[in-house]
MDTraj code that builds the backbone (N, CA, C; nanometers):
import mdtraj as md
import numpy as np

residues = "UNK UNK UNK UNK UNK UNK UNK UNK UNK UNK UNK UNK UNK UNK UNK UNK UNK UNK UNK UNK UNK UNK UNK UNK UNK UNK UNK UNK UNK UNK UNK UNK UNK UNK UNK UNK UNK UNK UNK UNK UNK UNK UNK UNK UNK UNK UNK UNK UNK UNK UNK UNK UNK UNK UNK UNK UNK UNK UNK UNK UNK UNK UNK UNK UNK UNK UNK UNK UNK UNK UNK UNK UNK UNK UNK UNK UNK".split()
xyz = np.array([
    [-1.6694, 0.0543, 1.3086],
    [-1.6392, -0.0304, 1.2425],
    [-1.6530, -0.1524, 1.2766],
    [-1.6662, -0.2335, 1.2216],
    [-1.5892, -0.4165, 1.3309],
    [-1.4720, -0.4411, 1.1449],
    [-1.3663, -0.4425, 1.2969],
    [-1.2421, -0.5710, 1.2294],
    [-1.3629, -0.7507, 1.1517],
    [-1.2554, -0.7559, 1.0463],
    [-1.3128, -0.8800, 0.9732],
    [-1.2586, -1.0182, 0.9162],
    [-1.0753, -0.9793, 1.0473],
    [-0.9895, -1.0298, 1.0466],
    [-0.9798, -1.0032, 0.9827],
    [-0.7430, -1.0108, 0.9326],
    [-0.7091, -1.1003, 0.7992],
    [-0.6717, -1.1283, 0.7060],
    [-0.6991, -1.0507, 0.5390],
    [-0.7561, -1.1159, 0.4743],
    [-0.9217, -1.1927, 0.4497],
    [-0.9519, -1.0956, 0.5645],
    [-1.1693, -1.1560, 0.5264],
    [-1.2970, -1.0383, 0.4257],
    [-1.1691, -0.8580, 0.4879],
    [-1.2401, -0.7779, 0.3737],
    [-1.3245, -0.7927, 0.2450],
    [-1.4449, -0.7391, 0.2483],
    [-1.4784, -0.7999, 0.1179],
    [-1.4733, -0.6829, -0.0017],
    [-1.4424, -0.6167, 0.0909],
    [-1.3872, -0.5028, 0.0070],
    [-1.2410, -0.5016, -0.0896],
    [-1.1817, -0.5506, 0.0212],
    [-0.9699, -0.6255, -0.0184],
    [-1.0232, -0.7689, -0.1257],
    [-1.1613, -0.8227, -0.0690],
    [-1.0983, -0.9013, -0.1889],
    [-1.1541, -0.8859, -0.2883],
    [-1.2622, -0.7738, -0.3066],
    [-1.2497, -0.7604, -0.5269],
    [-1.1927, -0.6627, -0.5108],
    [-1.1217, -0.6182, -0.4242],
    [-1.0563, -0.5211, -0.5036],
    [-0.8706, -0.6305, -0.5570],
    [-0.8524, -0.7277, -0.5484],
    [-0.7822, -0.8632, -0.6403],
    [-0.8504, -0.9042, -0.7285],
    [-0.9694, -0.9442, -0.7450],
    [-0.9925, -0.9014, -0.8748],
    [-1.0482, -0.8447, -0.9341],
    [-1.0677, -0.8412, -1.0951],
    [-1.0669, -0.7590, -1.1604],
    [-1.1580, -0.8449, -1.2792],
    [-1.3280, -0.8832, -1.2457],
    [-1.3992, -0.9063, -1.3305],
    [-1.4083, -0.7742, -1.3941],
    [-1.3724, -0.7789, -1.5306],
    [-1.4472, -0.6257, -1.6333],
    [-1.3372, -0.4918, -1.6220],
    [-1.3147, -0.5570, -1.4892],
    [-1.2610, -0.4428, -1.5037],
    [-1.0564, -0.3699, -1.5360],
    [-0.9957, -0.3948, -1.5791],
    [-0.8540, -0.3245, -1.6743],
    [-0.7906, -0.3419, -1.5266],
    [-0.6126, -0.4448, -1.5828],
    [-0.5320, -0.4450, -1.4637],
    [-0.4323, -0.3318, -1.4841],
    [-0.4272, -0.2228, -1.4608],
    [-0.4330, -0.1209, -1.4373],
    [-0.1653, -0.1508, -1.4210],
    [-0.1116, -0.2603, -1.4256],
    [0.0191, -0.2958, -1.4772],
    [0.0100, -0.4018, -1.5271],
    [-0.0927, -0.4759, -1.5798],
    [-0.0778, -0.5140, -1.7043],
    [-0.0899, -0.6771, -1.6031],
    [-0.0603, -0.7077, -1.4894],
    [-0.0356, -0.8627, -1.3521],
    [-0.1242, -0.8881, -1.2729],
    [-0.1954, -0.9423, -1.2622],
    [-0.2342, -0.9215, -1.0701],
    [-0.1689, -0.9181, -0.9973],
    [-0.2370, -0.8295, -0.8735],
    [-0.2112, -0.8700, -0.7380],
    [-0.1485, -0.9511, -0.6751],
    [-0.0840, -1.0066, -0.5732],
    [-0.0778, -1.1354, -0.5068],
    [-0.1009, -1.0460, -0.3125],
    [-0.1855, -1.1354, -0.2139],
    [-0.1496, -1.1076, -0.1253],
    [0.0246, -1.1140, -0.0460],
    [0.0620, -0.9995, 0.0460],
    [0.1909, -1.0540, 0.0205],
    [0.1550, -1.0297, 0.1707],
    [0.2996, -1.0228, 0.2400],
    [0.3017, -0.9608, 0.4320],
    [0.4220, -0.8991, 0.4748],
    [0.4044, -0.7928, 0.4977],
    [0.5490, -0.7305, 0.5895],
    [0.5523, -0.7362, 0.7531],
    [0.6539, -0.6866, 0.8229],
    [0.7049, -0.6687, 0.8730],
    [0.7207, -0.4746, 0.9488],
    [0.6584, -0.4369, 1.0096],
    [0.7264, -0.3593, 1.0320],
    [0.6352, -0.3023, 1.1822],
    [0.6946, -0.1897, 1.2347],
    [0.7247, -0.1464, 1.4042],
    [0.5691, -0.0649, 1.3760],
    [0.5033, -0.0705, 1.4103],
    [0.3650, 0.0973, 1.4586],
    [0.3963, 0.1936, 1.4046],
    [0.5299, 0.2487, 1.4115],
    [0.4834, 0.4223, 1.4490],
    [0.5420, 0.3994, 1.2102],
    [0.6192, 0.3254, 1.1795],
    [0.6902, 0.3406, 1.0669],
    [0.5417, 0.2396, 0.9347],
    [0.4575, 0.1620, 1.0167],
    [0.3390, 0.1428, 0.9441],
    [0.2468, 0.2798, 0.9740],
    [0.2418, 0.3633, 1.0633],
    [0.1254, 0.4542, 1.0715],
    [0.1707, 0.5522, 0.9877],
    [0.2774, 0.6155, 0.9938],
    [0.3659, 0.7221, 0.9592],
    [0.3810, 0.7265, 0.7288],
    [0.3608, 0.5686, 0.7226],
    [0.3378, 0.5037, 0.5761],
    [0.2304, 0.5265, 0.6034],
    [0.1327, 0.5402, 0.6342],
    [0.0071, 0.5556, 0.5989],
    [-0.0701, 0.6818, 0.5393],
    [-0.0046, 0.7758, 0.6479],
    [0.0273, 0.9375, 0.6156],
    [0.0456, 0.9240, 0.4877],
    [0.1327, 0.9289, 0.4547],
    [0.1601, 0.9240, 0.3443],
    [0.1254, 0.9495, 0.2403],
    [0.0892, 0.7583, 0.1876],
    [0.0194, 0.6816, 0.1715],
    [-0.1520, 0.7924, 0.0804],
    [-0.2043, 0.8898, 0.1983],
    [-0.3359, 0.9053, 0.1993],
    [-0.2847, 1.0927, 0.1944],
    [-0.1220, 1.1447, 0.1908],
    [-0.1387, 1.2862, 0.1419],
    [-0.1562, 1.2198, -0.0342],
    [-0.0169, 1.0833, -0.0858],
    [-0.1106, 1.1531, -0.2332],
    [-0.2001, 1.0559, -0.2581],
    [-0.2820, 1.0424, -0.2163],
    [-0.4384, 1.0523, -0.2591],
    [-0.4633, 0.8656, -0.2181],
    [-0.3061, 0.7633, -0.2150],
    [-0.3567, 0.6233, -0.3038],
    [-0.3286, 0.5557, -0.1346],
    [-0.3974, 0.4196, -0.1686],
    [-0.3611, 0.2531, -0.0962],
    [-0.2990, 0.2948, 0.0143],
    [-0.2547, 0.2167, 0.0830],
    [-0.1026, 0.1758, 0.1024],
    [-0.0791, 0.0312, -0.0071],
    [-0.1109, -0.0268, -0.0680],
    [-0.1100, -0.1140, -0.1760],
    [-0.0493, -0.0376, -0.2720],
    [-0.1526, 0.0474, -0.3227],
    [-0.0735, 0.1070, -0.4615],
    [0.0241, 0.1502, -0.4463],
    [0.0620, 0.2613, -0.3299],
    [0.2003, 0.3338, -0.2597],
    [0.3213, 0.2280, -0.3108],
    [0.3081, 0.1182, -0.2085],
    [0.3801, 0.0089, -0.2843],
    [0.3999, 0.0083, -0.3306],
    [0.2994, 0.0113, -0.4731],
    [0.2912, -0.0540, -0.6233],
    [0.3867, 0.0320, -0.6681],
    [0.4407, 0.1898, -0.6090],
    [0.4552, 0.2567, -0.7640],
    [0.5719, 0.3141, -0.7170],
    [0.6364, 0.2065, -0.5464],
    [0.7416, 0.2391, -0.5484],
    [0.7942, 0.1418, -0.5859],
    [0.7678, 0.0467, -0.5862],
    [0.8100, -0.0361, -0.6267],
    [0.8837, -0.0436, -0.8078],
    [0.7911, -0.0517, -0.8774],
    [0.8213, 0.0037, -1.0150],
    [0.8273, 0.1580, -1.0310],
    [0.9222, 0.1753, -0.9179],
    [1.0207, 0.3153, -1.0061],
    [0.8096, 0.4423, -1.0105],
    [0.7947, 0.4063, -1.0117],
    [0.6872, 0.5351, -1.0152],
    [0.6686, 0.6490, -0.8910],
    [0.6793, 0.6172, -0.8430],
    [0.7472, 0.7192, -0.7341],
    [0.8483, 0.6805, -0.6308],
    [0.9711, 0.8230, -0.6085],
    [1.1018, 0.8351, -0.5578],
    [1.1028, 0.8775, -0.4566],
    [1.2167, 0.8029, -0.3393],
    [1.2386, 0.8594, -0.2822],
    [1.2992, 0.8838, -0.1790],
    [1.3149, 1.0374, -0.1171],
    [1.4243, 1.1208, -0.1433],
    [1.4351, 1.0705, 0.0749],
    [1.6270, 1.0980, 0.0904],
    [1.6222, 1.0229, 0.2343],
    [1.6948, 1.2287, 0.2731],
    [1.5621, 1.1923, 0.3831],
    [1.6294, 1.3271, 0.4567],
    [1.7421, 1.3509, 0.5804],
    [1.8349, 1.4494, 0.5436],
    [1.9303, 1.3620, 0.7075],
    [1.8612, 1.4779, 0.8003],
    [1.8815, 1.3567, 0.9291],
    [1.8754, 1.4200, 1.0552],
    [2.0013, 1.5118, 1.1346],
    [1.9436, 1.5940, 1.2386],
    [2.0224, 1.6836, 1.2896],
    [2.0463, 1.6010, 1.3925],
    [2.2410, 1.5762, 1.4400],
    [2.2264, 1.4422, 1.5018],
    [2.2300, 1.5382, 1.6374],
    [2.1882, 1.5316, 1.7758],
    [2.1061, 1.5854, 1.9032],
    [2.2666, 1.5426, 1.9930],
])
top = md.Topology()
chain = top.add_chain()
for i, resn in enumerate(residues, 1):
    res = top.add_residue(resn, chain, resSeq=i)
    for name in ("N", "CA", "C"):
        top.add_atom(name, md.element.get_by_symbol(name[0]), res)
traj = md.Trajectory(xyz[None], top)
């Protein structure tokens, strides 16, 4: 698979357009950007994959309160 560049993947662009498809949240999504470490990105992708969601949809559901985060306390070493 070749990388087409940010914002140029035809599948991603098609997903932003809802021609003939109902919008699940009642409003169109917009392209946003975030800054995150490689490790944070990889781990978030694993979470989204485990739920069967795209990373975008996972963020959408977190923001709307449809998903909840649970803090896991780490033991001090």
